[in-house]
C-alpha positions as CSV (number, residue, x, y, z in Angstrom):
1,M,-26.5,-33.1,-17.2
2,N,-26.9,-33.4,-13.5
3,A,-23.6,-35.4,-13.3
4,V,-21.6,-32.4,-14.5
5,S,-23.7,-29.3,-13.5
6,G,-24.6,-30.2,-9.9
7,S,-24.7,-27.8,-7.0
8,P,-21.9,-27.9,-4.4
9,A,-24.1,-30.2,-2.3
10,M,-24.4,-32.6,-5.3
11,M,-20.6,-32.4,-5.9
12,W,-20.0,-33.3,-2.3
13,R,-22.2,-36.4,-2.5
14,K,-20.1,-37.8,-5.3
15,P,-17.7,-39.5,-2.8
16,A,-20.6,-41.7,-1.7
17,K,-20.1,-43.5,-5.1
18,W,-16.4,-44.0,-4.6
19,P,-15.2,-47.6,-4.0
20,P,-15.1,-48.4,-0.2
21,P,-11.3,-48.5,0.0
22,V,-11.2,-44.9,-1.4
23,Q,-13.9,-43.8,1.0
24,W,-12.0,-45.3,4.0
25,A,-8.8,-43.6,2.8
26,A,-10.6,-40.2,2.5
27,L,-12.1,-40.7,6.0
28,A,-8.6,-41.5,7.4
29,V,-7.1,-38.4,5.8
30,L,-9.9,-36.2,7.1
31,S,-9.6,-37.7,10.6
32,A,-5.9,-37.2,10.7
33,L,-6.3,-33.6,9.6
34,I,-8.8,-32.9,12.4
35,W,-6.5,-34.7,14.9
36,L,-3.6,-32.5,13.8
37,I,-5.7,-29.3,14.3
38,W,-7.1,-30.6,17.6
39,S,-3.6,-31.4,18.9
40,A,-2.2,-28.1,17.7
41,A,-4.9,-26.4,19.8
42,G,-3.6,-28.3,22.8
43,L,-6.8,-30.3,23.3
44,P,-6.6,-33.9,24.6
45,A,-8.0,-37.1,23.1
46,G,-7.5,-35.9,19.5
47,L,-6.9,-39.5,18.5
48,L,-10.5,-40.3,19.5
49,L,-12.3,-37.1,18.7
50,G,-10.6,-36.5,15.3
51,P,-12.0,-39.8,13.8
52,M,-15.3,-39.1,15.6
53,I,-15.8,-35.7,14.0
54,G,-14.5,-37.0,10.7
55,G,-17.0,-39.8,10.9
56,I,-19.9,-37.4,11.6
57,V,-18.9,-35.2,8.6
58,F,-18.9,-38.3,6.3
59,G,-21.9,-39.9,7.9
60,V,-24.3,-37.0,7.5
61,N,-23.2,-36.4,3.9
62,G,-24.1,-39.8,2.5
63,L,-21.1,-42.1,2.9
64,R,-22.7,-45.3,4.1
65,L,-19.7,-46.8,5.9
66,D,-19.8,-49.0,8.9
67,V,-16.9,-50.2,11.0
68,P,-16.7,-54.0,10.5
69,Q,-17.7,-56.1,13.5
70,W,-14.4,-57.9,14.2
71,P,-12.2,-54.8,14.1
72,Y,-14.7,-53.0,16.3
73,L,-14.7,-55.8,18.8
74,G,-10.9,-55.8,18.7
75,A,-10.9,-52.0,19.3
76,Q,-13.1,-52.5,22.4
77,A,-10.8,-55.2,23.7
78,L,-7.8,-52.8,23.3
79,I,-9.7,-50.0,25.1
80,G,-10.4,-52.5,27.9
81,A,-6.7,-53.4,28.0
82,M,-5.8,-49.7,28.1
83,I,-8.1,-49.1,31.0
84,S,-6.8,-52.2,32.8
85,A,-3.2,-50.9,32.4
86,N,-4.2,-48.1,34.7
87,I,-6.0,-50.3,37.3
88,T,-3.4,-50.6,39.9
89,P,-3.5,-51.6,43.6
90,A,-4.0,-47.8,44.2
91,T,-7.2,-48.0,42.1
92,V,-8.5,-51.0,44.1
93,V,-7.7,-49.2,47.4
94,S,-9.6,-46.1,46.0
95,I,-12.6,-48.3,45.2
96,T,-12.7,-50.0,48.6
97,H,-11.9,-46.9,50.6
98,D,-14.4,-44.6,48.7
99,F,-17.1,-47.2,47.8
100,G,-19.7,-45.5,49.9
101,L,-18.9,-42.2,48.2
102,F,-19.0,-43.8,44.8
103,C,-22.4,-45.3,45.5
104,S,-23.8,-41.9,46.6
105,V,-22.5,-40.2,43.5
106,I,-23.7,-42.9,41.1
107,T,-27.1,-43.2,42.7
108,A,-27.5,-39.4,42.4
109,T,-26.5,-39.6,38.7
110,L,-29.0,-42.4,38.0
111,L,-31.9,-40.7,39.8
112,S,-31.1,-37.3,38.2
113,A,-31.1,-38.8,34.7
114,A,-34.3,-40.7,35.3
115,A,-36.0,-37.6,36.7
116,L,-34.8,-35.5,33.7
117,G,-36.2,-38.1,31.3
118,W,-39.5,-38.2,33.2
119,L,-39.9,-34.5,33.1
120,I,-39.1,-34.3,29.3
121,S,-41.8,-36.9,28.6
122,R,-44.2,-35.4,31.1
123,F,-44.2,-32.1,29.3
124,G,-44.4,-33.8,25.9
125,L,-41.1,-32.5,24.6
126,I,-40.2,-36.1,23.6
127,P,-43.2,-38.5,23.7
128,G,-43.5,-41.7,25.6
129,A,-40.8,-43.8,27.1
130,T,-38.3,-42.6,24.5
131,A,-37.2,-39.7,26.8
132,V,-36.6,-41.9,29.8
133,Y,-34.5,-44.4,27.9
134,G,-32.6,-41.7,26.0
135,T,-31.5,-39.9,29.1
136,S,-30.1,-42.9,30.9
137,P,-26.4,-42.2,31.7
138,G,-24.7,-45.0,29.9
139,A,-25.3,-48.6,28.6
140,A,-26.4,-47.1,25.3
141,T,-26.9,-50.4,23.4
142,A,-28.9,-51.9,26.3
143,M,-31.1,-48.8,26.5
144,V,-31.8,-48.9,22.7
145,L,-32.8,-52.6,22.9
146,L,-34.9,-52.2,26.1
147,G,-36.5,-49.0,24.9
148,E,-37.5,-50.7,21.6
149,A,-39.1,-53.6,23.6
150,D,-41.1,-51.1,25.6
151,G,-42.4,-49.2,22.5
152,A,-39.9,-46.4,22.5
153,D,-38.5,-44.9,19.3
154,A,-35.2,-46.9,19.1
155,R,-33.6,-44.5,16.6
156,L,-34.3,-41.5,18.7
157,V,-33.1,-43.3,21.9
158,A,-29.8,-44.1,20.0
159,F,-29.6,-40.5,18.8
160,M,-30.0,-39.2,22.4
161,Q,-27.5,-41.6,23.8
162,Y,-24.7,-41.0,21.2
163,S,-25.3,-37.3,21.1
164,R,-24.6,-37.2,24.9
165,V,-21.5,-39.3,24.4
166,L,-20.3,-36.8,21.7
167,L,-21.1,-33.8,23.8
168,V,-19.5,-35.2,27.0
169,A,-16.4,-36.2,25.1
170,L,-16.1,-32.7,23.6
171,G,-16.9,-31.0,26.8
172,A,-14.5,-33.1,28.9
173,A,-11.7,-32.6,26.4
174,I,-12.2,-28.8,26.4
175,V,-12.5,-28.6,30.2
176,A,-9.4,-30.8,30.6
177,R,-7.4,-28.6,28.3
178,F,-8.2,-25.3,30.0
179,W,-8.5,-26.6,33.5
180,A,-5.2,-28.3,33.3
181,G,-3.5,-24.9,33.0
182,G,-2.5,-25.2,29.4
183,A,-0.3,-28.3,29.9
184,T,-0.7,-30.9,27.2
185,A,1.8,-33.5,28.3
186,A,0.1,-36.8,28.1
187,R,0.5,-40.0,30.0
188,A,0.0,-42.8,27.5
189,P,-0.3,-40.8,24.3
190,G,3.0,-39.0,25.1
191,A,4.9,-42.3,24.5
192,P,7.0,-42.5,21.3
193,W,5.0,-43.8,18.3
194,L,7.7,-46.3,17.4
195,M,8.9,-47.4,20.8
196,P,10.2,-51.0,21.0
197,V,7.4,-53.6,21.4
198,H,7.7,-56.7,23.6
199,W,5.8,-58.9,21.2
200,G,5.5,-61.8,23.5
201,N,3.9,-59.7,26.2
202,L,1.7,-57.9,23.7
203,G,0.6,-61.3,22.3
204,T,-0.3,-62.5,25.8
205,V,-2.3,-59.4,26.5
206,L,-4.2,-59.6,23.3
207,L,-4.9,-63.4,23.8
208,L,-6.2,-62.8,27.3
209,A,-8.3,-59.9,26.1
210,A,-9.9,-62.1,23.5
211,V,-10.5,-64.8,26.1
212,G,-12.1,-62.3,28.5
213,Q,-14.3,-60.9,25.7
214,Q,-15.6,-64.3,24.7
215,A,-16.1,-65.4,28.3
216,A,-18.2,-62.3,28.9
217,R,-20.2,-62.9,25.7
218,L,-21.0,-66.5,26.8
219,L,-22.0,-65.2,30.2
220,R,-24.2,-62.7,28.4
221,L,-22.8,-59.7,30.3
222,P,-24.0,-56.3,29.0
223,A,-21.2,-54.4,27.2
224,W,-19.3,-57.7,27.1
225,A,-16.9,-56.6,24.4
226,L,-15.4,-53.9,26.7
227,L,-16.3,-55.3,30.1
228,G,-14.9,-58.8,29.7
229,P,-11.3,-57.8,28.8
230,M,-11.4,-55.0,31.3
231,L,-12.4,-57.2,34.2
232,L,-10.0,-60.0,33.4
233,L,-7.0,-57.9,32.6
234,S,-7.6,-55.5,35.5
235,A,-7.6,-58.4,38.0
236,L,-4.3,-59.8,36.5
237,H,-2.7,-56.4,36.3
238,A,-3.7,-55.2,39.8
239,G,-2.5,-58.5,41.2
240,G,0.9,-58.0,39.7
241,W,0.6,-61.1,37.5
242,L,0.5,-59.3,34.1
243,A,2.3,-56.3,32.7
244,I,0.2,-54.3,30.1
245,D,2.3,-52.2,27.8
246,L,0.4,-51.2,24.6
247,P,2.2,-49.4,21.8
248,R,0.8,-46.0,20.9
249,W,0.1,-46.8,17.2
250,L,-2.1,-49.8,18.2
251,L,-4.1,-47.6,20.7
252,A,-4.4,-45.0,18.0
253,A,-6.0,-47.6,15.7
254,A,-8.4,-48.6,18.4
255,Y,-9.3,-45.0,19.2
256,A,-9.9,-44.4,15.5
257,L,-12.2,-47.4,15.1
258,L,-14.2,-46.3,18.2
259,G,-14.5,-42.7,17.0
260,W,-15.6,-43.8,13.5
261,H,-18.2,-46.2,15.0
262,I,-19.8,-43.3,16.9
263,G,-19.4,-40.7,14.2
264,L,-20.6,-42.7,11.3
265,G,-23.8,-43.4,13.2
266,F,-24.9,-39.8,12.6
267,R,-26.5,-40.3,9.2
268,H,-28.4,-37.6,7.3
269,D,-31.8,-39.4,7.4
270,F,-31.1,-40.1,11.1
271,L,-30.6,-36.5,11.8
272,R,-33.6,-35.5,9.8
273,H,-35.7,-37.9,11.7
274,A,-34.5,-36.4,15.0
275,G,-34.2,-32.8,13.8
276,Q,-37.2,-31.5,15.6
277,A,-36.1,-33.0,18.8
278,L,-32.5,-31.8,18.5
279,P,-32.8,-28.8,20.8
280,V,-34.4,-31.0,23.5
281,V,-31.8,-33.7,23.0
282,A,-28.9,-31.3,23.3
283,G,-30.5,-29.5,26.2
284,A,-31.1,-32.8,28.0
285,A,-27.4,-33.8,27.5
286,L,-26.2,-30.4,28.7
287,C,-28.5,-30.6,31.8
288,L,-27.2,-34.0,32.7
289,M,-23.6,-32.8,32.3
290,G,-24.5,-29.8,34.5
291,L,-26.0,-32.1,37.2
292,C,-22.8,-34.2,37.1
293,G,-20.8,-31.1,37.3
294,L,-22.7,-30.2,40.4
295,L,-21.8,-33.6,41.8
296,A,-18.2,-32.9,41.0
297,W,-18.4,-29.7,42.9
298,C,-19.8,-31.6,45.9
299,L,-16.9,-34.0,45.7
300,T,-14.4,-31.2,45.7
301,H,-15.9,-29.6,48.8
302,L,-17.0,-32.7,50.8
303,A,-14.3,-35.2,49.9
304,H,-11.5,-32.7,49.0
305,I,-11.0,-34.2,45.5
306,D,-9.2,-32.2,42.9
307,A,-11.8,-30.3,40.8
308,L,-10.6,-31.6,37.4
309,T,-10.4,-35.2,38.7
310,A,-13.9,-34.9,40.1
311,Y,-15.3,-33.5,36.9
312,L,-13.8,-36.3,34.7
313,A,-14.8,-38.9,37.3
314,T,-18.5,-37.9,37.3
315,S,-18.8,-37.1,33.5
316,P,-21.8,-39.1,32.2
317,G,-20.0,-40.3,29.0
318,G,-18.7,-43.6,28.0
319,L,-16.0,-45.1,30.2
320,D,-13.8,-45.6,27.1
321,S,-13.9,-42.0,25.9
322,V,-13.5,-40.5,29.5
323,A,-10.6,-42.9,30.2
324,I,-8.9,-41.8,27.0
325,I,-9.3,-38.1,27.9
326,A,-8.2,-38.6,31.5
327,A,-5.2,-40.7,30.5
328,S,-4.1,-37.9,28.1
329,T,-4.5,-35.1,30.7
330,P,-1.8,-34.3,33.2
331,R,-2.4,-33.6,36.9
332,V,-5.5,-35.9,37.1
333,D,-5.8,-38.6,39.7
334,L,-6.3,-41.3,37.1
335,P,-6.9,-44.2,39.5
336,F,-9.8,-42.3,41.1
337,V,-11.3,-41.4,37.7
338,L,-11.1,-45.0,36.5
339,A,-12.3,-46.4,39.8
340,L,-15.5,-44.2,39.9
341,Q,-16.2,-44.6,36.1
342,S,-15.7,-48.4,36.4
343,V,-18.1,-48.7,39.3
344,R,-20.6,-46.4,37.6
345,L,-20.5,-48.6,34.5
346,L,-21.3,-51.7,36.6
347,F,-24.1,-49.8,38.4
348,V,-25.6,-48.5,35.1
349,I,-25.5,-51.9,33.4
350,G,-27.1,-53.5,36.4
351,L,-29.5,-50.9,37.7
352,A,-30.3,-48.3,35.0
353,P,-32.5,-50.8,32.9
354,L,-34.4,-51.7,36.1
355,V,-34.8,-48.1,37.2
356,T,-35.9,-47.0,33.7
357,R,-38.4,-49.8,33.3
358,L,-39.8,-49.2,36.8
359,I,-40.4,-45.5,35.9
360,V,-42.1,-46.4,32.7
361,R,-44.4,-48.9,34.3
362,L,-45.3,-46.6,37.2
363,S,-46.0,-43.5,35.0
364,P,-49.5,-43.4,33.5
365,H,-48.5,-40.8,30.9
366,L,-45.8,-43.1,29.7
367,Q,-48.2,-46.0,29.4
368,N,-50.8,-44.0,27.4
369,A,-48.5,-41.7,25.4
370,P,-47.9,-42.5,21.7
371,H,-44.5,-44.0,21.0
């Protein structure tokens, strides 16, 4: 019978029929194993990338798991709180002092990504508006929705966006490991796992994060689940009105949920659908990373910014993943990285959809191409 004489591929697919609790337990074990291997290699952000890689392994092999909505929203709120804990008066000074520099770097990033998407579509490597929306540097969910409204292939846009997030996270972690001179001491992740917790303060932080999240949702801000807590808690922390001290085990849970959410999105049928475009998708992501690396080189020579700091600050990945990597890498100017990444997020949310739609509407080949 097929049930007992299957091939190795068939044997592997059997876990897809396990009860969900067993599937989650297996995913947690695999993620922990990858984290241990990743950490043993001295690479940062293993608490994020271990679950992300584990999620990809399970997702492409048939396990139809999804991170539930409320835990995922809670994870985003915690990541926003983690970012806010590093937003100090020094970060605010960096933003105000270097705002012109930030605007130049971010504008160059947006225009480079738009030009890359336009060229991909112009040469027919990925048809229609899909290429332009897929190469936008951030605001992945917004790009998927806007692209679908303009006739783009929403699944391929999502694949391009999250593939870039994965490649940027892996690339930034590897670069940080070797550029940091082999040191692996971490800022936040180096704290003891079972350090004493001030439960009153933690409760206040979590309550304010939830308030900021829901306020941003009611205001219909893009990326509200991350942006709302980040803006509210950053203002309170930078003003000296709130201390943010998150235990490592709680952050580890948030990182795992975020990694699983990204990794489990890489389903087998999803990859088969995008398989022919995979070389172009990977090439586009690497080109954008290279362009941002060039911007980092300009920062080091024109603004005298440390090379590793400049690379992480200009990386075109998600603010959450880059913040986690920067926070776990020594000798990085964390306020500068978070300042530039935060301003870039706001610019991308506000301007990238407008720039992308303008390009689509002004390009005849995008209007006439099949979607």
